[in-house]
C-alpha positions in Angstrom: -3.7 -28.3 -10.0 0.1 -28.6 -9.5 1.5 -30.1 -6.4 4.5 -27.9 -6.4 5.1 -24.2 -7.2 7.7 -21.6 -7.2 7.8 -19.1 -4.3 9.9 -16.7 -2.3 10.3 -17.7 1.3 12.0 -16.3 4.3 13.8 -18.8 6.5 15.6 -16.4 8.7 15.2 -12.7 9.4 17.7 -10.1 7.9 18.4 -8.2 4.7 17.2 -8.8 1.2 19.6 -11.7 0.8 17.4 -13.8 3.1 14.7 -13.9 0.5 15.0 -17.4 -1.1 13.4 -18.4 -4.5 12.6 -22.0 -4.2 10.0 -24.8 -5.0 7.4 -25.4 -2.4 4.2 -27.3 -2.0 1.3 -25.6 -3.8 -1.8 -24.7 -1.7 -5.3 -25.8 -2.3 -8.5 -23.8 -1.6 -9.9 -24.7 1.9 -13.0 -23.9 3.6 -14.1 -20.2 2.7 -11.2 -19.8 0.3 -10.5 -19.4 -3.3 -7.2 -20.5 -5.0 -5.6 -17.7 -7.1 -3.0 -18.1 -9.7 -0.8 -15.1 -9.0 0.2 -13.2 -12.1 1.6 -10.2 -10.1 2.4 -9.2 -6.6 3.5 -6.0 -5.1 6.1 -4.9 -2.4 4.9 -2.8 0.8 6.7 -1.8 3.8 5.4 -4.5 6.1 7.1 -7.0 3.7 10.6 -5.7 4.6 9.6 -4.8 8.2 8.6 -8.5 8.7 11.7 -9.8 6.8 14.1 -7.8 8.9 12.5 -8.7 12.2 10.6 -5.5 12.9 13.8 -3.6 14.3 11.9 -0.4 15.0 9.4 -1.9 17.3 10.3 -2.8 21.1 11.0 -6.4 21.5 8.2 -6.9 24.1 5.5 -5.8 21.5 7.2 -7.0 18.4 4.9 -9.1 16.2 5.9 -12.8 16.1 6.8 -14.1 12.7 6.6 -17.9 12.2 9.5 -19.0 9.9 9.7 -20.0 7.2 7.1 -18.0 5.5 6.0 -16.5 2.1 5.8 -12.7 2.2 3.3 -10.4 0.6 -0.2 -9.5 0.7 -1.0 -7.6 -2.7 -2.1 -9.9 -5.5 -3.5 -9.8 -9.0 -4.4 -13.0 -10.7 -7.0 -15.5 -11.7 -9.3 -17.7 -9.7 -8.4 -21.4 -10.4 -10.3 -23.2 -7.7 -13.3 -22.3 -5.4 -13.3 -24.0 -2.0 -16.4 -25.0 0.1 -18.4 -22.1 1.4 -16.6 -19.7 -0.8 -19.2 -18.1 -3.0 -18.9 -15.0 -5.0 -16.2 -16.0 -7.6 -16.0 -18.6 -10.3 -13.0 -20.2 -12.0 -11.5 -17.9 -14.6 -12.5 -14.6 -12.8 -9.6 -12.1 -12.8 -9.3 -10.5 -9.3 -7.0 -8.4 -7.2 -6.9 -7.6 -3.6 -5.1 -7.1 -0.2 -5.1 -10.6 1.3 -5.3 -11.3 5.0 -4.0 -8.0 6.2 -3.3 -7.1 9.1 -1.5 -10.6 9.0 -3.2 -13.5 10.5 -1.0 -16.7 10.6 1.5 -16.4 7.8 -0.1 -13.7 5.9 -1.2 -13.3 2.3 1.5 -15.4 0.8 1.7 -13.3 -2.4 5.3 -14.0 -3.5 4.3 -17.3 -5.0 2.6 -18.7 -8.1 -0.4 -19.7 -6.2 -2.2 -18.4 -3.0 -5.5 -18.7 -1.3 -7.7 -15.8 -0.2 -11.0 -15.3 1.5 -13.5 -14.2 -1.3 -14.4 -10.9 0.4 -10.9 -9.7 0.4 -11.0 -9.6 -3.5 -12.4 -7.6 -6.2 -12.8 -7.9 -9.9 -9.6 -6.7 -11.6 -10.4 -3.6 -13.9 -10.4 -4.7 -17.5 -8.2 -1.7 -18.5 -5.4 -2.6 -16.1 -2.9 -5.3 -16.6 -2.1 -7.5 -13.7 1.1 -5.6 -13.1 -0.8 -2.4 -12.7 -3.6 -4.0 -10.7 -1.1 -5.5 -8.2 0.1 -2.0 -7.4 -3.2 -0.8 -5.9 -4.4 -2.9 -2.9 -2.4 -2.0 0.3 -1.5 1.5 -1.0 -4.8 2.3 -2.5 -6.8 1.1 0.5 -4.5 2.9 3.0 -5.2 6.1 1.2 -9.0 5.4 0.8 -9.4 4.4 4.5 -7.5 7.4 5.8 -9.2 10.0 3.8 -12.8 8.6 3.8 -13.1 6.4 6.9 -10.8 8.1 9.4 -10.8 11.8 8.2 -14.2 11.7 6.7 -12.9 14.1 4.0 -15.5 16.8 3.1 -15.8 18.7 -0.2 -13.5 21.4 -0.9 -10.9 20.9 1.9 -7.2 21.6 1.7 -5.1 18.4 2.0 -1.4 18.4 2.3 0.2 15.0 1.4 3.8 14.7 2.6 5.8 11.9 0.8 3.4 12.4 -2.1 5.1 10.3 -4.7 5.2 6.9 -3.0 2.6 4.3 -2.9 0.1 5.7 -0.5 0.9 9.3 -1.4 0.2 9.2 -5.0 -3.2 7.5 -4.5 -3.8 10.1 -1.7 -3.4 12.9 -4.1 -5.9 11.4 -6.5 -8.4 10.3 -4.1 -8.5 13.7 -2.4 -9.2 15.3 -5.7 -12.3 13.1 -6.2 -13.7 15.2 -3.2 -12.7 18.5 -4.9 -9.9 19.1 -2.3 -7.1 21.6 -2.9 -4.1 19.2 -2.8 -0.6 20.2 -1.8 2.1 17.6 -2.7 5.4 17.5 -1.0 8.2 15.4 -2.5 11.6 15.7 -4.1 11.8 17.9 -7.3 12.0 15.0 -9.8 8.4 14.0 -8.9 6.8 17.3 -9.7 5.5 16.5 -13.2 4.3 13.1 -12.0 2.4 14.6 -9.0 0.9 17.6 -11.1 -0.1 15.0 -13.9 -2.1 13.2 -11.1 -3.8 16.5 -10.1 -1.8 18.1 -7.4 -2.7 21.8 -7.2 0.5 22.8 -5.4 3.9 21.2 -5.3 6.7 21.8 -2.9 10.1 20.3 -3.3 11.3 19.6 0.2 15.0 19.7 -0.9 14.6 23.3 -1.8 11.7 24.7 0.1 10.8 24.5 3.8 7.1 23.9 3.3 6.3 24.6 6.9 7.2 28.2 6.3 5.4 28.6 3.0 2.0 26.9 3.7 -0.8 27.7 6.2 -4.4 26.9 6.8 -4.3 23.2 5.9 -7.3 21.1 6.9 -5.8 17.7 6.7 -2.2 16.3 6.7 -1.6 12.8 5.4 2.0 12.1 6.4 3.8 9.4 4.6 7.2 10.1 6.2 6.8 10.4 10.0 9.9 10.2 12.0 11.3 12.4 14.9 10.4 15.7 13.1 6.8 15.1 12.3 5.8 18.0 14.7 7.3 20.6 12.2 4.1 20.5 10.4 2.0 21.8 13.2 2.2 25.5 12.1 0.7 24.4 8.6 -2.6 23.2 10.0 -5.5 25.4 10.9 -7.3 25.0 14.3 -9.6 21.9 13.9 -7.2 20.3 11.4 -6.2 16.8 11.6 -2.9 14.7 11.2 -3.1 11.2 9.7 0.4 9.6 10.2 1.0 6.6 8.0 4.2 5.7 9.8 5.3 6.4 13.4 6.3 10.0 14.2 6.9 12.4 17.0 4.0 15.0 16.6 4.2 16.7 19.9 0.7 15.6 20.8 0.2 18.0 23.7 1.1 21.0 21.5 -1.1 19.7 18.9 -4.1 19.6 21.3 -3.3 23.2 22.5 -3.5 24.2 18.9 -6.8 22.4 18.3 -5.2 19.8 16.1 -6.4 16.2 16.3 -5.1 12.9 15.1 -6.8 10.5 12.6 -4.6 7.3 12.6 -5.6 3.9 11.4 -4.4 0.6 10.3 -5.3 -0.6 6.7 -7.3 -3.8 6.4 -8.4 -6.1 3.8 -11.8 -5.0 2.2 -13.1 -6.4 -1.1 -16.0 -3.9 -1.2 -13.6 -0.9 -1.0 -11.3 -2.6 -3.6 -14.5 -2.7 -5.8 -14.9 1.1 -5.4 -11.2 1.6 -6.2 -11.7 -0.6 -9.2 -14.4 1.5 -10.4 -12.3 4.8 -10.2 -9.4 2.9 -12.1 -12.0 1.9 -14.9 -13.1 5.5 -15.1 -9.6 6.7 -15.5 -10.0 8.8 -12.3 -7.3 6.8 -10.5 -4.0 5.7 -12.0 -1.2 3.5 -10.7 2.4 4.7 -10.7 5.0 2.0 -11.1 8.5 2.5 -10.0 9.8 -0.7 -11.3 9.0 -4.4 -12.2 11.1 -7.4 -11.1 10.6 -11.1 -11.8 9.6 -13.1 -8.8 12.9 -14.8 -8.8 14.6 -11.3 -8.3 12.6 -10.5 -5.2 15.7 -9.8 -3.2 16.8 -7.2 -5.9 13.3 -5.7 -5.7 13.6 -5.3 -1.8 17.1 -3.7 -2.4 15.4 -1.2 -4.6 12.8 -0.5 -2.0 15.3 0.1 0.7 17.0 2.8 -1.3 13.8 4.9 -1.1 12.6 7.9 -3.1 10.1 5.6 -4.8 7.7 6.8 -7.5 4.6 4.7 -7.2 4.9 0.9 -6.4 7.4 -1.9 -7.0 5.9 -4.9 -8.7 6.9 -8.6 -8.8 6.0 -10.1 -12.1 5.0 -13.7 -11.2 3.6 -15.2 -14.2 5.9 -13.6 -16.8 3.4 -10.8 -17.9 6.1 -8.6 -19.6 
């Protein structure tokens, strides 16, 4: 195993320019860990929240970030070393997963040529997916899965409105809801209509042209990938007994929601290799697909973060760590 590797580290919090591509000591598999040669990693909102110092969170409850650190939690790669008490994988296995999330210590350390992972955070990479595609699944796919099936308990034939449907979580939520026979209403800007209808959306509303809160009623479940101060505008679209699952913080007028019989089904995505395996099965069947907004070399992680901060993303932004293109 190499003693050194290339990685992206954050030495000080700030904008994308603080991401430094440099040579650092390579890790080894410790007790209860496997070492993964990372082929691709993926950007997620927690990556730029941590990088910028969590500016939207009050200082007294702001997560502490130990500097320097290697960002990232979504990986796809190959097992190259199995540590003590780390059964389940063998050298050469192709794996993907959400590693150590919510963060413990310095997180998943995905923006690097090598990273360690608990074996139970990983699943076997679908053979029909490239590493670039597989890296786009873990956090977004698990968030959609856990919201719909763990927190909401989505039943057959319900109506699900996905706001911000073209992004990472949104485009997986559209597809996963369809596996339960849901009637899916997708809300995004007009340029994403073909993409979302191709993924199975039954209705599409371009929020730049239509006020969906005036056009839609009797929704069972809202998965809101936007949040913000105007989240409460969606209350009229939900039926009594309906639910709101906010992926991001928002003002939903909780007291008014309760008066209308609307409840909240929030949650925090967490690493889960078993559920990654279920997503892998859907990916292998072709029931689930990965949208990719763009691919950047690891050395250009700062440019990838700049793209992320411009918003209006269709699918996921990928870091090509091992030169897969």
